[in-house]
GULO-237468 format. One line per field, with one value per residue (C-alpha): residue in three letters; y, z, x; residue number from 1. Coordinates in Angstrom, 3 decimals. Layout:
% GULO-237468
residuo <- (ALA|...)
c2 <- (Y|...)
c3 <- (Z|...)
c1 <- (X|...)
num <- (NUM|...)
//
This chain:
% GULO-237468
residuo <- (UNK|UNK|UNK|UNK|UNK|UNK|UNK|UNK|UNK|UNK|UNK|UNK|UNK|UNK|UNK|UNK|UNK|UNK|UNK|UNK|UNK|UNK|UNK|UNK|UNK|UNK|UNK|UNK|UNK|UNK|UNK|UNK|UNK|UNK|UNK|UNK|UNK|UNK|UNK|UNK|UNK|UNK|UNK|UNK|UNK|UNK|UNK|UNK|UNK|UNK|UNK|UNK|UNK|UNK|UNK|UNK|UNK|UNK|UNK|UNK|UNK|UNK|UNK|UNK|UNK|UNK|UNK|UNK|UNK|UNK|UNK|UNK|UNK|UNK|UNK|UNK|UNK|UNK|UNK|UNK|UNK|UNK|UNK|UNK|UNK|UNK|UNK|UNK|UNK|UNK|UNK|UNK|UNK|UNK|UNK|UNK|UNK|UNK|UNK|UNK|UNK|UNK|UNK|UNK|UNK|UNK|UNK|UNK|UNK|UNK|UNK|UNK|UNK|UNK|UNK|UNK|UNK|UNK|UNK|UNK|UNK|UNK|UNK|UNK|UNK|UNK|UNK|UNK|UNK|UNK|UNK|UNK|UNK|UNK|UNK|UNK|UNK|UNK|UNK|UNK|UNK|UNK|UNK|UNK|UNK|UNK|UNK|UNK|UNK|UNK|UNK|UNK|UNK|UNK|UNK|UNK|UNK|UNK|UNK|UNK|UNK|UNK|UNK|UNK|UNK|UNK|UNK|UNK|UNK|UNK|UNK|UNK|UNK|UNK|UNK|UNK|UNK|UNK|UNK|UNK|UNK|UNK|UNK|UNK|UNK|UNK|UNK|UNK|UNK|UNK|UNK|UNK|UNK|UNK|UNK|UNK|UNK|UNK|UNK|UNK|UNK|UNK|UNK|UNK|UNK|UNK|UNK|UNK|UNK|UNK|UNK|UNK|UNK|UNK|UNK|UNK|UNK|UNK|UNK|UNK|UNK|UNK|UNK|UNK|UNK|UNK|UNK|UNK|UNK|UNK|UNK|UNK|UNK|UNK|UNK|UNK|UNK|UNK|UNK|UNK|UNK|UNK|UNK|UNK|UNK|UNK|UNK|UNK|UNK|UNK|UNK|UNK|UNK|UNK|UNK|UNK|UNK|UNK|UNK|UNK|UNK|UNK|UNK|UNK|UNK|UNK|UNK|UNK|UNK|UNK|UNK|UNK|UNK|UNK|UNK|UNK|UNK|UNK|UNK|UNK|UNK|UNK|UNK|UNK|UNK|UNK|UNK|UNK|UNK|UNK|UNK|UNK|UNK|UNK|UNK|UNK|UNK|UNK|UNK|UNK|UNK|UNK|UNK|UNK|UNK|UNK|UNK|UNK|UNK|UNK|UNK|UNK|UNK|UNK|UNK|UNK|UNK|UNK|UNK|UNK|UNK|UNK|UNK|UNK|UNK|UNK|UNK|UNK|UNK|UNK|UNK|UNK|UNK|UNK|UNK|UNK|UNK|UNK|UNK|UNK|UNK|UNK|UNK|UNK|UNK|UNK|UNK|UNK|UNK|UNK|UNK|UNK|UNK|UNK|UNK|UNK|UNK|UNK|UNK|UNK|UNK|UNK|UNK|UNK|UNK|UNK|UNK|UNK|UNK|UNK|UNK|UNK|UNK|UNK|UNK|UNK|UNK|UNK|UNK|UNK|UNK|UNK|UNK|UNK|UNK|UNK|UNK|UNK|UNK|UNK|UNK|UNK|UNK|UNK|UNK|UNK|UNK|UNK|UNK|UNK|UNK|UNK|UNK|UNK|UNK|UNK|UNK|UNK|UNK|UNK|UNK|UNK|UNK|UNK|UNK|UNK|UNK|UNK|UNK|UNK|UNK|UNK|UNK|UNK|UNK|UNK|UNK)
c2 <- (22.105|24.696|26.332|26.769|28.175|30.610|31.757|32.386|34.500|36.265|37.192|38.902|40.706|44.272|42.971|41.663|44.727|47.159|44.872|44.593|48.420|48.818|45.783|46.740|50.269|48.891|46.427|49.296|51.397|48.532|47.824|51.461|51.453|48.216|49.456|52.475|50.508|49.416|53.061|54.361|51.744|52.781|56.507|56.264|53.924|51.642|54.282|56.968|54.532|53.459|57.021|57.723|54.595|55.456|58.836|57.245|54.856|57.800|59.530|56.420|56.285|60.022|60.054|57.957|60.990|63.171|62.098|60.326|57.338|58.944|58.552|54.807|55.490|57.482|54.196|53.070|55.641|55.006|58.737|61.047|63.794|61.766|60.673|64.345|65.284|62.628|63.927|67.481|66.233|64.235|67.216|69.568|67.184|66.740|70.493|70.851|67.950|69.112|72.614|71.172|69.172|72.176|74.233|71.374|70.743|74.411|74.576|71.137|69.876|69.562|67.706|65.188|64.517|63.921|61.531|59.272|59.680|60.198|63.439|62.406|63.144|66.877|67.705|65.475|66.415|69.842|67.992|65.883|68.244|68.311|64.569|64.531|67.076|65.315|61.891|62.971|64.690|61.734|59.158|61.159|61.378|57.735|56.546|58.989|57.767|54.173|55.144|56.686|53.675|55.915|53.297|54.854|57.869|55.570|53.830|57.118|58.157|54.956|55.345|59.080|58.764|55.993|57.761|61.184|59.749|57.302|59.745|62.551|60.345|59.272|62.854|64.371|61.589|62.271|65.918|65.188|65.864|62.686|63.719|65.096|63.477|60.609|62.893|65.446|62.774|61.130|64.426|65.638|62.284|62.495|66.047|65.647|62.407|63.895|67.093|65.138|62.800|65.816|67.193|63.868|63.322|66.716|65.149|62.797|65.634|67.517|64.936|66.341|67.975|71.474|71.800|71.408|71.888|70.178|67.160|66.971|66.953|64.133|61.856|62.479|60.931|58.208|56.955|57.707|54.111|54.971|57.469|55.565|52.147|51.963|54.798|52.958|49.659|51.156|52.783|49.432|47.758|50.385|50.400|46.648|46.834|49.464|47.958|46.402|49.748|51.763|49.396|47.855|51.253|52.105|49.134|48.297|50.288|52.125|50.076|46.989|48.956|50.091|46.478|45.379|48.453|47.531|43.929|45.353|47.684|44.833|42.510|44.407|47.370|45.314|43.058|46.027|47.698|44.492|43.938|47.557|47.275|44.174|45.530|48.749|46.819|44.213|46.829|48.612|45.365|43.595|46.695|47.182|43.513|43.925|47.043|44.852|41.912|39.607|36.838|37.583|34.468|32.772|35.922|35.745|32.027|32.487|35.268|33.055|30.117|32.282|33.547|29.962|29.011|32.061|33.916|31.341|29.726|33.037|33.096|29.525|30.362|33.362|31.046|29.451|32.628|32.680|35.402|36.699|37.628|40.565|41.621|41.622|43.591|46.235|46.360|44.866|47.026|45.229|41.707|40.843|41.799|38.333|36.581|39.116|38.977|35.183|35.287|37.524|35.371|33.248|36.310|38.278|35.728|35.781|39.558|39.323|37.459|39.437|42.942|42.361|41.462|43.691|45.966|43.227|44.371|47.925|46.819|45.018|47.589|45.165|47.739|47.203|43.499|44.243|46.730|44.035|41.618|44.361|44.951|41.340|41.368|44.288|42.817|39.459|41.310|43.507|40.406|38.743|41.744|42.302|38.700|39.289|42.588|40.918|38.248|41.031|39.092|41.222|38.379|36.400|39.387|39.603|35.832|35.872|39.023|37.420|34.180|35.692|38.054|35.105|33.368|36.433|36.990|33.468|34.146|37.435|35.888|33.099|35.697|37.585|34.416|33.779|37.307|36.750|33.275|34.703|37.483|34.942|32.843|35.997|36.571)
c3 <- (-23.899|-23.859|-20.854|-22.851|-25.786|-23.526|-22.075|-25.607|-26.369|-23.085|-23.890|-27.079|-25.368|-24.223|-20.589|-20.681|-22.446|-19.948|-16.969|-18.081|-18.170|-14.658|-13.199|-14.645|-13.236|-9.834|-9.960|-10.673|-7.900|-5.428|-6.319|-5.682|-2.412|-1.164|-2.174|0.102|3.075|4.464|4.474|5.899|8.712|9.782|9.704|11.418|14.400|14.991|17.298|14.616|11.981|14.336|14.908|11.184|10.379|13.075|11.376|7.951|9.398|10.500|7.113|5.078|6.842|6.452|2.757|1.991|2.932|0.394|-2.621|-1.061|-3.175|-6.198|-8.088|-8.312|-10.354|-13.081|-14.892|-15.024|-17.049|-20.709|-21.547|-21.213|-19.941|-16.855|-16.307|-16.432|-13.907|-11.530|-12.063|-11.077|-8.137|-6.732|-7.055|-5.359|-2.466|-2.066|-1.732|0.752|2.933|3.011|4.034|6.702|8.343|8.058|10.115|12.613|13.276|13.901|16.457|18.096|17.382|21.085|21.999|19.170|20.476|23.985|22.502|20.992|23.866|21.268|21.816|19.080|16.563|17.360|14.648|12.025|12.306|10.558|7.311|7.312|5.172|2.440|2.385|1.950|-0.878|-2.832|-2.336|-3.352|-6.474|-7.498|-6.879|-9.115|-11.830|-11.399|-12.216|-15.055|-16.579|-16.155|-18.070|-20.820|-20.748|-20.105|-18.018|-18.943|-16.795|-13.854|-14.340|-14.431|-11.127|-9.401|-10.474|-9.775|-6.389|-5.444|-6.643|-5.079|-1.920|-1.069|-2.192|-0.001|3.028|2.784|2.090|4.958|7.293|6.477|7.131|10.603|10.066|11.819|13.167|9.882|7.233|6.539|6.299|4.040|1.822|1.409|0.701|-1.836|-3.646|-3.934|-5.093|-7.795|-9.062|-9.276|-10.951|-13.636|-14.246|-14.972|-17.352|-19.187|-19.212|-20.678|-23.801|-21.819|-19.617|-22.749|-23.138|-19.995|-20.864|-19.673|-16.003|-15.647|-12.186|-12.987|-14.405|-11.263|-9.153|-11.337|-11.093|-7.324|-6.958|-9.584|-7.960|-4.362|-3.359|-3.447|-0.533|1.128|1.171|-0.645|1.550|4.697|3.172|2.249|5.705|7.361|5.000|5.626|9.298|9.326|7.519|9.910|13.095|14.229|14.233|15.570|18.410|19.412|19.613|22.480|24.588|23.443|22.871|19.577|18.902|18.467|16.231|14.122|13.551|12.649|10.360|8.431|8.006|6.682|4.325|3.000|2.528|2.119|-0.007|-2.983|-2.803|-2.833|-5.666|-7.718|-7.012|-7.771|-11.133|-12.100|-10.599|-12.611|-15.874|-14.835|-13.644|-16.999|-18.970|-16.929|-16.446|-20.225|-20.671|-18.263|-20.147|-23.304|-21.576|-21.989|-19.633|-17.066|-14.932|-17.061|-16.856|-13.085|-13.010|-15.428|-13.247|-10.109|-11.968|-13.180|-9.631|-8.333|-11.131|-11.119|-7.805|-5.092|-5.486|-4.454|-1.183|-0.450|-1.063|1.355|4.125|4.238|4.393|7.775|10.245|10.692|7.004|7.809|10.806|8.635|5.922|8.103|11.240|14.731|15.939|13.569|14.979|14.922|11.300|9.848|12.172|11.484|7.746|7.639|9.718|7.004|3.936|3.754|4.275|1.695|-1.045|-0.557|-0.663|-4.150|-5.308|-3.332|-3.937|-7.710|-7.881|-5.152|-7.715|-8.577|-5.916|-7.370|-10.910|-9.749|-7.070|-4.197|-1.913|0.843|1.178|0.947|3.804|6.037|5.324|6.174|9.481|10.470|9.138|11.290|14.312|14.240|13.595|16.696|18.717|17.558|18.440|21.831|22.747|22.241|24.130|26.991|27.259|26.959|24.054|21.054|18.857|19.517|18.557|15.205|14.546|15.361|13.268|10.194|10.636|10.760|7.907|5.654|6.470|5.583|2.291|1.279|2.230|0.268|-2.782|-2.813|-2.719|-5.694|-7.791|-6.742|-7.914|-11.275|-11.614|-10.848|-13.376|-16.124|-15.294|-15.901|-19.445)
c1 <- (-35.886|-38.666|-36.944|-33.703|-35.669|-37.360|-33.993|-32.682|-35.728|-35.315|-31.684|-32.735|-35.651|-36.021|-36.296|-32.689|-31.425|-32.764|-32.069|-28.445|-28.123|-29.418|-27.663|-24.329|-24.578|-25.663|-22.725|-20.287|-21.930|-21.640|-18.021|-17.144|-19.046|-17.481|-14.035|-14.659|-15.977|-12.621|-11.572|-14.863|-14.931|-11.465|-12.310|-15.743|-16.175|-19.241|-20.780|-20.759|-21.926|-24.720|-25.998|-25.876|-27.849|-30.363|-30.796|-31.175|-33.771|-35.911|-35.361|-36.287|-39.660|-40.418|-39.423|-42.536|-44.730|-42.844|-44.848|-47.846|-46.653|-48.286|-44.957|-45.650|-48.696|-46.797|-46.109|-49.743|-51.872|-52.581|-52.114|-49.157|-51.547|-52.413|-48.812|-47.705|-50.380|-49.083|-45.575|-46.528|-48.625|-45.656|-43.260|-45.776|-46.282|-42.517|-41.960|-44.882|-43.699|-40.077|-41.129|-43.414|-40.665|-38.240|-40.741|-41.442|-37.751|-37.064|-39.893|-39.897|-36.365|-35.334|-38.586|-37.941|-34.452|-35.796|-38.365|-35.682|-33.179|-30.451|-28.563|-26.116|-28.881|-28.780|-26.252|-27.962|-31.661|-31.355|-30.483|-33.622|-35.751|-33.069|-33.041|-36.827|-36.701|-33.896|-35.403|-38.956|-37.691|-35.569|-38.318|-40.676|-38.028|-37.226|-40.704|-41.143|-37.900|-39.248|-42.367|-40.269|-37.950|-35.024|-33.095|-29.736|-30.708|-31.382|-28.000|-26.089|-27.773|-26.584|-22.953|-22.681|-24.277|-21.913|-18.787|-19.568|-21.096|-18.338|-15.637|-16.938|-17.368|-13.718|-12.530|-14.467|-13.336|-9.653|-10.334|-11.666|-15.383|-16.308|-19.711|-21.087|-18.910|-21.263|-24.295|-22.644|-21.248|-24.661|-26.429|-23.851|-23.953|-27.751|-27.749|-25.130|-26.648|-30.126|-28.884|-26.906|-29.828|-32.051|-29.510|-29.153|-32.887|-33.944|-35.308|-37.562|-38.818|-39.867|-42.611|-44.324|-47.610|-48.529|-49.488|-53.230|-54.719|-58.053|-56.197|-54.059|-57.234|-58.665|-55.593|-55.353|-58.811|-58.361|-55.150|-56.176|-55.472|-51.790|-51.895|-54.743|-53.262|-49.957|-48.501|-49.415|-48.319|-44.902|-44.690|-45.173|-42.717|-40.053|-40.676|-40.345|-36.971|-35.649|-37.007|-33.745|-31.946|-34.922|-35.869|-32.505|-30.805|-33.145|-31.900|-28.388|-25.213|-24.530|-21.479|-23.616|-26.037|-23.126|-21.966|-25.442|-25.828|-22.661|-23.914|-27.266|-25.404|-23.250|-26.204|-29.393|-28.149|-26.878|-29.908|-32.280|-30.382|-30.489|-34.151|-34.971|-33.254|-35.215|-38.431|-38.216|-38.008|-40.567|-42.975|-42.846|-43.124|-45.878|-48.057|-47.980|-49.024|-51.885|-53.043|-53.021|-54.757|-51.754|-50.535|-47.816|-47.523|-44.890|-42.672|-42.855|-41.958|-39.098|-37.619|-37.730|-36.195|-33.284|-32.692|-32.530|-30.016|-27.756|-28.138|-28.820|-25.319|-23.723|-25.709|-24.668|-21.024|-21.223|-22.469|-19.022|-16.925|-15.097|-16.253|-12.715|-12.626|-14.932|-12.765|-9.651|-11.448|-13.094|-10.956|-10.891|-13.827|-16.224|-15.894|-19.626|-20.370|-19.713|-22.187|-24.956|-24.350|-24.716|-27.917|-29.452|-28.616|-31.811|-33.992|-31.941|-32.323|-36.161|-35.951|-34.466|-37.525|-40.118|-38.835|-38.506|-42.224|-43.694|-45.434|-47.978|-50.522|-50.270|-51.056|-54.224|-55.198|-54.718|-53.172|-55.704|-54.937|-51.230|-51.660|-53.257|-50.417|-47.874|-49.556|-49.169|-45.588|-44.595|-46.294|-44.408|-41.133|-41.678|-42.482|-39.306|-37.152|-38.821|-38.220|-34.494|-34.706|-36.592|-33.832|-31.215|-29.726|-28.837|-27.719|-30.910|-33.017|-31.174|-31.574|-35.333|-35.884|-34.181|-36.089|-39.575|-38.662|-37.704|-40.944|-43.067|-41.118|-42.148|-45.806|-45.990|-44.301|-46.840|-49.663|-48.179|-48.359|-51.936|-52.868|-51.172|-52.857|-56.260|-55.804|-54.950|-58.055|-60.141|-58.753)
num <- (1|2|3|4|5|6|7|8|9|10|11|12|13|14|15|16|17|18|19|20|21|22|23|24|25|26|27|28|29|30|31|32|33|34|35|36|37|38|39|40|41|42|43|44|45|46|47|48|49|50|51|52|53|54|55|56|57|58|59|60|61|62|63|64|65|66|67|68|69|70|71|72|73|74|75|76|77|78|79|80|81|82|83|84|85|86|87|88|89|90|91|92|93|94|95|96|97|98|99|100|101|102|103|104|105|106|107|108|109|110|111|112|113|114|115|116|117|118|119|120|121|122|123|124|125|126|127|128|129|130|131|132|133|134|135|136|137|138|139|140|141|142|143|144|145|146|147|148|149|150|151|152|153|154|155|156|157|158|159|160|161|162|163|164|165|166|167|168|169|170|171|172|173|174|175|176|177|178|179|180|181|182|183|184|185|186|187|188|189|190|191|192|193|194|195|196|197|198|199|200|201|202|203|204|205|206|207|208|209|210|211|212|213|214|215|216|217|218|219|220|221|222|223|224|225|226|227|228|229|230|231|232|233|234|235|236|237|238|239|240|241|242|243|244|245|246|247|248|249|250|251|252|253|254|255|256|257|258|259|260|261|262|263|264|265|266|267|268|269|270|271|272|273|274|275|276|277|278|279|280|281|282|283|284|285|286|287|288|289|290|291|292|293|294|295|296|297|298|299|300|301|302|303|304|305|306|307|308|309|310|311|312|313|314|315|316|317|318|319|320|321|322|323|324|325|326|327|328|329|330|331|332|333|334|335|336|337|338|339|340|341|342|343|344|345|346|347|348|349|350|351|352|353|354|355|356|357|358|359|360|361|362|363|364|365|366|367|368|369|370|371|372|373|374|375|376|377|378|379|380|381|382|383|384|385|386|387|388|389|390|391|392|393|394|395|396|397|398|399|400|401|402|403|404|405|406|407|408|409|410|411|412|413|414|415|416|417|418|419|420|421|422|423|424|425|426|427)
//
């Protein structure tokens, strides 16, 4: 009975209100993206899709350096002056890192291509600095909007990026720009979404305090755990998530990588977007509770219970979808997508729980321990993939990767609850 009463209270709370805004926008964005996939997969073959995903895997790792992860700390300070200083620090680092990679690619671009043994990347690498700049700016804005509880700005970004990105990929594919259509579509979607979010969020940005160099220096030292440990932790986490594409592309054909990439896009992308939506609201709510010395463990338990009740059934249903459904939907070239998608489902459900609560080590400054866990996580994922590579079995590599990933999600989730429990004992 108390559980039902808690749910009623939850539905009238700020948490549900803001979560509903972000989840509905992500749902719309995903519907648009999924509606475009049957067109995109018929315009761009698995090989082109594989090269594009390989490029995005590299980009997703390098974007972490754009801000030094200082943008995560914007939500935490108890004063707007410190939050503003962290905002300016993140933007400054983004510009510097983007410029650095622009220079590096112009000088050592050919050597980098030889390192990866992927000549197809030659036409894509020049766009990497622009990705870093757009992503760093948006991540900084994202966490400042979270602090200001401007979740409508975050929702508009999701929808605009999906509409423009998917639309341009289809349009450029029809026009015959097959080698660059995916990249241009992605870039244009991010640029327009970020620009419109800035326009819509002008009133929130007016709350930024005047640039103060001494204050920036102070917050850089105060929150130094973020570049010291959280950066490396995030680097390991992102590397772990992109390992299948990065490693397997060196030993297997790009067609296989393209099929796996589509399965990852179908499963991991909506899961991450959902988790990110919930995480943004929970991060704001629970960090505020910790500042006020309030309990948080019950909120974490309630979230997990609701996921078991309302989300787990969908994952179970997907397990029984026939493999040929994916082939009919995306075309005959994508015959392996259904198998890879089903292999990921147990791992993906645990990602929903884990990614929604992965800010807990940041609130309690446990980044160093989190980093050690990530090192072990990456290590066992590499071992799993190399076992499949050694046996020259692509499918086995994917199955082992998903298995150890699910196991580590459960371990990390257990640790998050232990942190919250220890905090409540100290109150």
